[in-house]
C-alpha positions as CSV (number, residue, x, y, z in Angstrom):
1,M,128.1,-53.3,105.4
2,L,131.2,-52.9,107.5
3,V,133.5,-53.7,104.5
4,M,131.5,-51.4,102.1
5,S,131.6,-48.6,104.7
6,A,135.3,-49.1,105.3
7,L,136.4,-48.9,101.7
8,P,135.8,-45.1,101.4
9,M,137.6,-44.7,104.7
10,V,140.6,-46.6,103.4
11,V,140.7,-44.4,100.2
12,I,140.4,-41.3,102.4
13,S,143.3,-42.3,104.6
14,L,145.5,-42.8,101.5
15,L,144.6,-39.4,100.1
16,I,144.3,-37.3,103.3
17,Q,147.6,-35.5,103.0
18,K,146.9,-34.4,99.4
19,I,143.5,-33.2,100.5
20,L,144.9,-31.3,103.5
21,N,147.4,-29.5,101.3
22,K,144.3,-27.8,99.7
23,I,142.0,-27.2,102.7
24,D,142.3,-26.4,106.4
25,K,141.8,-29.6,108.4
26,F,139.4,-28.2,110.9
27,K,137.1,-26.9,108.1
28,L,137.2,-30.3,106.5
29,F,136.5,-31.9,109.9
30,Y,133.6,-29.6,110.8
31,W,131.9,-29.9,107.4
32,S,132.4,-33.7,107.4
33,N,130.5,-33.7,110.7
34,V,127.7,-31.6,109.1
35,L,127.6,-34.0,106.1
36,F,127.5,-37.0,108.4
37,V,124.4,-35.5,110.1
38,L,122.7,-34.9,106.8
39,F,123.5,-38.4,105.5
40,G,122.5,-39.8,108.8
41,L,119.2,-38.1,108.7
42,A,118.7,-39.4,105.1
43,V,119.5,-43.0,106.4
44,W,117.0,-42.6,109.2
45,L,114.2,-41.1,107.1
46,G,114.7,-43.0,103.8
47,G,116.7,-46.2,104.4
48,Y,114.1,-48.2,106.4
49,Q,112.0,-49.5,103.5
50,K,114.5,-50.3,100.8
51,V,117.7,-52.2,101.4
52,W,119.5,-50.8,98.3
53,L,118.8,-47.2,99.5
54,Y,120.0,-48.1,103.0
55,V,123.2,-49.5,101.7
56,T,123.8,-46.6,99.4
57,L,123.1,-44.0,102.1
58,V,125.3,-45.8,104.6
59,V,128.2,-46.0,102.2
60,L,127.8,-42.3,101.3
61,R,127.6,-41.5,105.1
62,S,130.9,-43.3,105.5
63,I,132.7,-40.8,103.4
64,P,132.4,-37.8,105.8
65,Q,132.7,-40.3,108.7
66,G,136.1,-41.4,107.2
67,F,137.3,-37.8,107.4
68,M,136.0,-37.5,110.9
69,F,137.8,-40.6,112.1
70,T,141.0,-39.7,110.2
71,L,141.2,-36.1,111.4
72,N,139.8,-36.6,114.9
73,L,143.1,-37.1,116.6
74,T,145.1,-34.5,114.7
75,F,143.9,-31.6,116.8
76,T,145.6,-32.5,120.0
77,P,149.1,-31.4,118.8
78,D,147.6,-28.1,117.6
79,I,146.1,-27.5,120.9
80,V,149.3,-28.3,122.7
81,E,151.1,-25.9,120.4
82,Y,148.6,-23.2,121.1
83,G,149.0,-23.7,124.8
84,R,152.7,-23.5,124.5
85,F,152.5,-20.4,122.4
86,K,150.1,-18.6,124.9
87,T,151.6,-19.8,128.2
88,G,155.1,-21.0,127.4
89,V,154.2,-24.3,129.1
90,D,154.6,-27.5,127.1
91,A,151.7,-29.6,128.5
92,R,151.7,-32.3,125.8
93,G,151.7,-35.1,128.4
94,V,148.5,-33.8,130.0
95,A,146.9,-33.2,126.6
96,F,147.6,-36.7,125.3
97,A,146.6,-38.3,128.6
98,F,143.3,-36.4,128.3
99,Q,142.9,-37.6,124.7
100,S,143.4,-41.1,125.8
101,F,140.9,-40.7,128.6
102,A,138.3,-39.2,126.2
103,A,138.8,-42.2,123.9
104,K,138.1,-44.5,126.8
105,L,134.9,-42.6,127.5
106,T,133.6,-43.4,124.0
107,S,133.4,-47.1,125.1
108,L,130.3,-46.0,127.1
109,A,128.4,-45.7,123.8
110,Q,127.8,-49.5,123.7
111,P,126.1,-49.8,127.1
112,L,124.2,-46.6,126.4
113,G,122.9,-48.0,123.1
114,L,121.8,-51.2,124.9
115,F,120.1,-49.1,127.6
116,I,118.2,-47.1,124.9
117,L,117.2,-50.4,123.2
118,G,115.8,-51.6,126.6
119,L,113.6,-48.5,126.8
120,F,111.9,-49.7,123.6
121,G,111.2,-53.2,125.1
122,W,113.9,-55.0,123.2
123,I,114.0,-58.7,124.2
124,T,117.5,-59.9,125.1
125,I,118.2,-63.2,123.3
126,K,121.0,-65.6,124.1
127,A,121.9,-68.1,121.4
128,N,125.1,-69.7,120.2
129,S,124.1,-70.0,116.5
130,F,121.4,-68.9,114.0
131,A,119.9,-72.3,114.3
132,A,119.5,-71.9,118.1
133,L,118.1,-68.4,117.6
134,K,115.5,-69.7,115.1
135,A,114.5,-72.5,117.5
136,L,113.7,-69.9,120.2
137,H,110.9,-68.4,118.0
138,I,111.3,-65.0,119.6
139,T,110.0,-62.0,117.6
140,Q,110.8,-58.5,118.6
141,T,107.8,-56.1,118.9
142,P,107.4,-53.4,116.3
143,Q,108.2,-50.9,119.1
144,A,111.5,-52.7,119.8
145,L,112.4,-52.8,116.1
146,Q,111.7,-49.0,115.8
147,G,113.9,-48.6,118.8
148,L,116.7,-50.5,117.1
149,W,116.3,-48.3,114.0
150,F,116.3,-45.2,116.2
151,T,119.3,-46.3,118.2
152,A,121.4,-47.4,115.1
153,T,120.6,-44.4,112.9
154,L,119.4,-41.4,114.8
155,I,121.4,-41.6,118.1
156,P,124.8,-41.1,116.2
157,V,123.3,-38.1,114.4
158,I,122.2,-36.6,117.7
159,G,125.6,-37.1,119.1
160,V,127.4,-35.5,116.2
161,L,124.9,-32.6,116.3
162,L,125.7,-32.0,119.9
163,A,129.4,-32.1,119.1
164,L,129.0,-29.4,116.5
165,I,128.2,-27.0,119.4
166,P,131.6,-26.9,121.0
167,Y,133.2,-27.3,117.5
168,S,131.7,-24.0,116.6
169,F,133.9,-22.3,119.2
170,Y,137.2,-23.8,117.9
171,K,139.1,-21.1,116.0
172,L,142.5,-22.6,115.6
173,N,143.5,-23.2,112.0
174,D,146.5,-24.8,110.2
175,H,148.0,-21.4,109.2
176,D,148.0,-20.1,112.8
177,V,149.6,-23.3,114.1
178,Q,152.4,-23.0,111.6
179,I,153.0,-19.4,112.7
180,M,153.1,-20.5,116.4
181,L,155.6,-23.2,115.5
182,V,157.9,-20.6,114.0
183,L,157.4,-18.0,116.8
184,T,157.8,-20.4,119.8
185,P,161.1,-22.2,119.8
186,M,161.4,-25.5,121.6
187,K,163.2,-25.5,124.9
């Protein structure tokens, strides 16, 4: 699944500059988030019963996700430029340090996911191989399996939906940044 999901992302990374010549990057980023939510909901609602449908939907979901990952870090320079234009202060060090800090915060997603799984009664299993796992004869409860499905499919959708709220207030576009670059000479 990882390889199949990564292929659209690789293609996107190769074509991103040509795409951005035709569309504002924030609009592309915002609508990619919306599409990720829609495909994520489709995975959650329809992908549970049929493997082929799950695989298809996850690969389709990886297309907007590829845009999200590719464009995610491109906004910090624009924000730095906006701040320099409005205040005359070049605070790129602070902005990139904050970007690095925010990236580190995302590492909390894994323990959060494990915590949510625990709420559904997931049984932690320690095994060094599939053979050792099979020998344990441990079966997860239906509630735990539903929790796994919920955590793997719906939690990312909820996270992106919540992110769309502050994104709705972002008004900076590529054209405005280009004007600011021309009007604000470097010191």
